[in-house]
C-alpha positions as CSV (number, residue, x, y, z in Angstrom):
1,M,-5.5,36.1,-8.3
2,T,-4.7,34.3,-11.4
3,I,-1.1,33.8,-11.9
4,N,-0.5,33.5,-16.2
5,L,1.8,30.7,-16.7
6,E,2.6,29.2,-20.3
7,N,2.4,25.5,-19.6
8,V,1.0,25.2,-16.0
9,A,-2.8,25.1,-15.7
10,N,-5.0,26.6,-13.2
11,A,-2.6,28.7,-11.2
12,R,-3.9,31.1,-8.6
13,D,-2.7,33.0,-5.5
14,L,-5.4,32.6,-2.9
15,G,-4.1,36.2,-1.5
16,G,-7.2,38.7,-1.1
17,I,-9.5,36.2,0.0
18,A,-11.5,38.1,3.3
19,T,-12.4,36.5,6.3
20,P,-13.4,37.5,9.4
21,Y,-10.2,37.5,11.2
22,G,-8.2,39.4,8.3
23,T,-7.5,38.8,4.6
24,V,-5.5,35.9,3.1
25,A,-1.9,37.4,2.6
26,P,-0.7,37.7,-1.1
27,R,2.2,35.6,-2.4
28,R,1.9,33.0,0.4
29,L,-0.6,30.3,-0.9
30,V,-0.6,29.2,-4.3
31,R,-2.4,26.3,-5.9
32,S,-2.0,25.1,-9.5
33,G,-1.8,22.0,-11.9
34,H,1.2,19.6,-12.1
35,L,4.5,21.3,-12.9
36,S,6.0,18.4,-14.9
37,I,5.8,20.4,-18.0
38,A,6.8,23.8,-16.6
39,S,8.6,26.2,-18.9
40,D,11.7,28.2,-18.1
41,S,9.1,31.5,-18.2
42,D,6.7,29.7,-15.8
43,V,9.9,28.9,-13.4
44,A,10.6,32.5,-13.8
45,V,7.1,33.7,-12.9
46,L,7.2,31.4,-9.9
47,R,10.5,32.6,-8.8
48,E,9.4,36.3,-8.9
49,L,6.5,35.2,-6.9
50,G,8.7,34.1,-4.1
51,L,8.1,30.3,-4.7
52,Q,9.9,28.5,-1.8
53,R,7.8,25.1,-1.3
54,I,6.2,22.8,-3.6
55,V,3.6,20.2,-2.1
56,D,2.8,17.5,-4.8
57,L,-0.3,15.7,-3.6
58,R,-0.1,13.1,-6.3
59,T,0.4,9.4,-5.7
60,P,4.3,8.0,-5.9
61,A,3.3,6.6,-9.2
62,E,1.9,9.6,-10.8
63,I,5.2,11.4,-9.6
64,A,7.4,9.1,-11.1
65,N,5.4,8.9,-14.4
66,H,5.5,12.9,-14.6
67,P,7.9,14.3,-11.9
68,D,7.8,18.1,-11.3
69,K,10.4,20.1,-13.0
70,C,13.4,20.5,-10.5
71,I,13.6,24.3,-9.3
72,D,17.0,25.3,-7.3
73,G,16.3,26.2,-3.9
74,V,12.6,25.2,-3.7
75,Q,11.8,22.6,-1.1
76,F,9.6,19.6,-2.5
77,V,7.3,17.7,-0.2
78,N,4.9,15.0,-1.1
79,I,1.5,14.5,0.8
80,S,-0.6,12.2,-1.5
81,I,-4.2,12.6,-1.0
82,M,-5.3,9.2,-2.4
83,S,-3.5,6.1,-2.0
84,A,-4.2,5.2,-5.7
85,T,-6.1,7.0,-8.6
86,T,-7.4,5.8,-12.0
87,F,-7.4,9.3,-13.6
88,G,-5.0,12.1,-13.2
89,I,-3.9,11.8,-16.6
90,S,-1.4,13.9,-17.9
91,Y,-3.1,15.0,-21.1
92,E,-0.2,17.2,-22.5
93,T,1.8,13.9,-23.2
94,L,-0.7,12.2,-25.0
95,D,-2.2,12.3,-28.7
96,G,-6.1,12.5,-29.1
97,A,-6.6,8.8,-29.7
98,Q,-4.6,8.0,-26.6
99,I,-6.5,10.6,-24.4
100,A,-9.8,9.5,-25.7
101,A,-9.0,5.8,-25.1
102,K,-8.0,6.3,-21.3
103,L,-11.1,8.6,-20.9
104,Q,-13.5,6.3,-22.6
105,A,-12.1,3.4,-20.8
106,G,-13.0,5.4,-17.3
107,I,-16.4,6.3,-18.5
108,D,-17.3,2.9,-19.6
109,R,-16.0,1.7,-15.9
110,M,-18.5,4.1,-14.5
111,L,-21.5,3.5,-16.9
112,A,-20.9,-0.6,-15.8
113,R,-21.3,0.8,-12.3
114,N,-24.7,2.5,-13.2
115,E,-22.7,6.1,-12.5
116,T,-22.6,9.2,-14.7
117,P,-19.4,11.1,-14.8
118,I,-21.0,13.8,-12.7
119,E,-22.0,11.4,-10.0
120,H,-18.8,9.5,-10.1
121,M,-17.2,12.7,-9.4
122,R,-19.7,13.3,-6.3
123,I,-18.6,9.9,-5.0
124,L,-14.9,10.7,-5.4
125,Y,-15.4,13.9,-3.3
126,R,-17.3,11.5,-0.7
127,Q,-14.4,9.0,-0.7
128,F,-12.0,12.0,0.4
129,V,-13.9,12.0,3.4
130,D,-14.5,8.4,3.8
131,D,-10.8,7.3,3.2
132,K,-8.6,7.2,6.3
133,H,-5.4,7.7,3.6
134,S,-7.0,11.2,2.6
135,R,-7.8,12.2,6.0
136,L,-4.3,11.8,7.0
137,G,-3.2,13.6,4.0
138,Y,-5.4,16.4,4.5
139,G,-4.3,16.5,8.3
140,R,-0.4,16.7,7.2
141,F,-1.1,19.5,4.7
142,I,-2.9,21.7,7.5
143,K,-0.2,21.0,9.9
144,L,2.9,21.6,7.7
145,L,1.3,24.8,6.5
146,A,0.6,25.8,10.5
147,H,3.8,24.8,11.8
148,Q,6.5,25.1,9.0
149,P,5.8,28.2,7.4
150,V,8.2,29.6,4.6
151,D,8.9,33.3,3.9
152,G,7.8,33.1,0.9
153,A,5.1,31.1,-1.1
154,T,3.9,27.6,-0.7
155,L,2.7,26.0,-4.0
156,W,0.5,22.8,-3.8
157,H,-0.5,20.7,-6.7
158,C,-2.1,17.4,-8.2
159,T,-2.4,16.7,-11.8
160,G,-5.3,19.4,-13.0
161,G,-5.3,21.4,-10.1
162,K,-8.8,21.0,-9.3
163,D,-10.0,18.0,-7.1
164,R,-7.2,16.9,-4.5
165,C,-5.6,20.3,-4.9
166,G,-9.4,22.0,-4.6
167,T,-10.4,20.1,-1.5
168,C,-7.1,21.2,0.1
169,A,-7.4,24.6,-0.8
170,A,-10.9,24.5,0.6
171,L,-10.0,22.9,4.0
172,L,-7.2,25.3,4.3
173,L,-9.5,28.6,3.5
174,Y,-12.2,27.3,6.0
175,C,-9.4,26.9,8.6
176,L,-8.4,30.4,7.7
177,G,-12.2,31.6,8.3
178,A,-13.4,32.1,4.8
179,D,-17.3,31.5,4.3
180,K,-18.0,28.5,2.2
181,E,-19.4,30.8,-0.7
182,A,-16.0,32.4,-0.9
183,I,-14.4,29.0,-0.7
184,M,-16.7,28.1,-3.7
185,Q,-16.3,30.6,-5.7
186,D,-12.6,30.0,-5.7
187,Y,-13.0,26.2,-6.4
188,L,-15.3,27.2,-9.2
189,L,-12.7,29.5,-10.7
190,T,-11.1,26.4,-12.1
191,N,-13.7,26.4,-14.8
192,A,-12.7,29.9,-16.0
193,Q,-9.1,29.1,-15.9
194,V,-8.9,25.5,-17.4
195,G,-11.6,26.4,-20.1
196,E,-9.2,26.8,-22.9
197,H,-6.9,23.8,-21.9
198,A,-10.3,21.9,-22.0
199,Q,-11.2,23.0,-25.3
200,S,-8.1,22.1,-26.6
201,I,-8.4,18.6,-25.0
202,L,-11.5,18.2,-26.5
203,A,-10.6,19.3,-29.9
204,K,-7.8,16.6,-29.8
205,V,-10.2,13.8,-28.8
206,R,-13.5,15.0,-30.8
207,P,-12.4,12.8,-33.9
208,H,-11.9,9.6,-31.7
209,V,-15.2,9.9,-29.5
210,A,-18.6,9.5,-30.7
211,A,-20.8,12.7,-29.9
212,D,-22.7,11.5,-27.2
213,R,-19.4,11.1,-25.4
214,L,-18.2,14.3,-25.8
215,A,-20.1,16.0,-23.0
216,L,-19.2,13.3,-20.9
217,V,-15.6,13.8,-21.5
218,Q,-15.8,17.6,-21.0
219,S,-17.6,16.8,-17.7
220,M,-14.6,15.3,-16.6
221,L,-12.1,18.0,-17.5
222,L,-13.9,20.8,-15.4
223,V,-15.8,21.0,-11.9
224,E,-19.4,21.5,-10.5
225,R,-20.5,23.2,-7.6
226,S,-22.1,19.8,-6.5
227,Y,-18.9,18.2,-6.2
228,L,-17.5,20.7,-3.5
229,Q,-20.8,20.4,-1.9
230,S,-20.8,16.3,-1.7
231,F,-17.6,17.0,0.2
232,W,-18.9,19.4,2.6
233,D,-22.2,17.3,3.0
234,K,-20.4,14.2,3.7
235,M,-18.6,15.5,6.5
236,T,-21.4,16.8,8.1
237,A,-23.1,13.4,7.7
238,D,-20.4,11.4,9.1
239,F,-18.5,13.5,11.8
240,G,-21.1,16.2,12.5
241,S,-19.4,19.0,11.2
242,V,-16.4,20.3,9.3
243,E,-14.8,21.1,12.3
244,G,-15.7,17.2,13.3
245,F,-13.8,16.0,10.3
246,L,-11.1,18.2,10.8
247,R,-10.7,16.9,14.4
248,D,-10.4,13.2,12.8
249,C,-7.7,14.5,10.4
250,G,-5.6,15.6,13.4
251,V,-6.3,19.3,13.1
252,T,-6.4,21.1,16.3
253,D,-7.4,24.5,17.6
254,E,-3.9,25.4,17.7
255,D,-3.3,24.4,14.3
256,V,-5.8,26.8,13.0
257,A,-4.8,29.5,15.4
258,A,-1.0,29.1,13.8
259,L,-2.6,29.3,9.9
260,R,-4.3,32.6,10.9
261,A,-1.3,34.3,12.4
262,N,1.0,32.9,9.6
263,Y,-1.6,33.7,6.6
264,L,-4.0,36.6,7.6
265,V,-3.1,40.1,7.3
């Protein structure tokens, strides 16, 4: 379910997603973009939702540059999914020329490695599986939700709420028993939810970007089915299955049972 916030992008409640073991409870599991620019109105909506915990998936450096808005009475936890990131740009604080320069620098680095932005994103999702730091982060995230539930909502986010946030949501929903197509549909909902935001960024950068680069910039603001599929495929290739990957992350059958007891109705 979409959560309409004034400044915070890509917010939604996973409540209502069906699994063979029950339906995800509403107002318990929420994902979004970063909260550093949350308005007073956004905070009021999140309080009404019952927000009790924020899990920030960004690196300490990202957090230092754009710390989340402090919300009294809400627990803050940092579980970084990447040890470092070259993207995670907070576009709202930059003008068009600055955004264009950062995005084009990233594109130039990709093209120098003979990667398109789409292939770069597929590589990134495979690196989430390869990287021990990422696997430890996923395990900490799952175990936190399994064994330290709060009465209200837990919200997790990265910068745009699409890649690190999206893979955490995918693994969580898999543990809860959702099928991969239901997980994919939640993942792809990002494109509908950030469409207007992406268009506003493109409008900012258009005067500063060559026409043939504009489509490349757009591909970096949205998600594709193939990105998440690369994540699943890499798990199977390296660990035999998603379950094998989760075991390497430290997730046990007891953790999965606790998740289902806590978040399914």
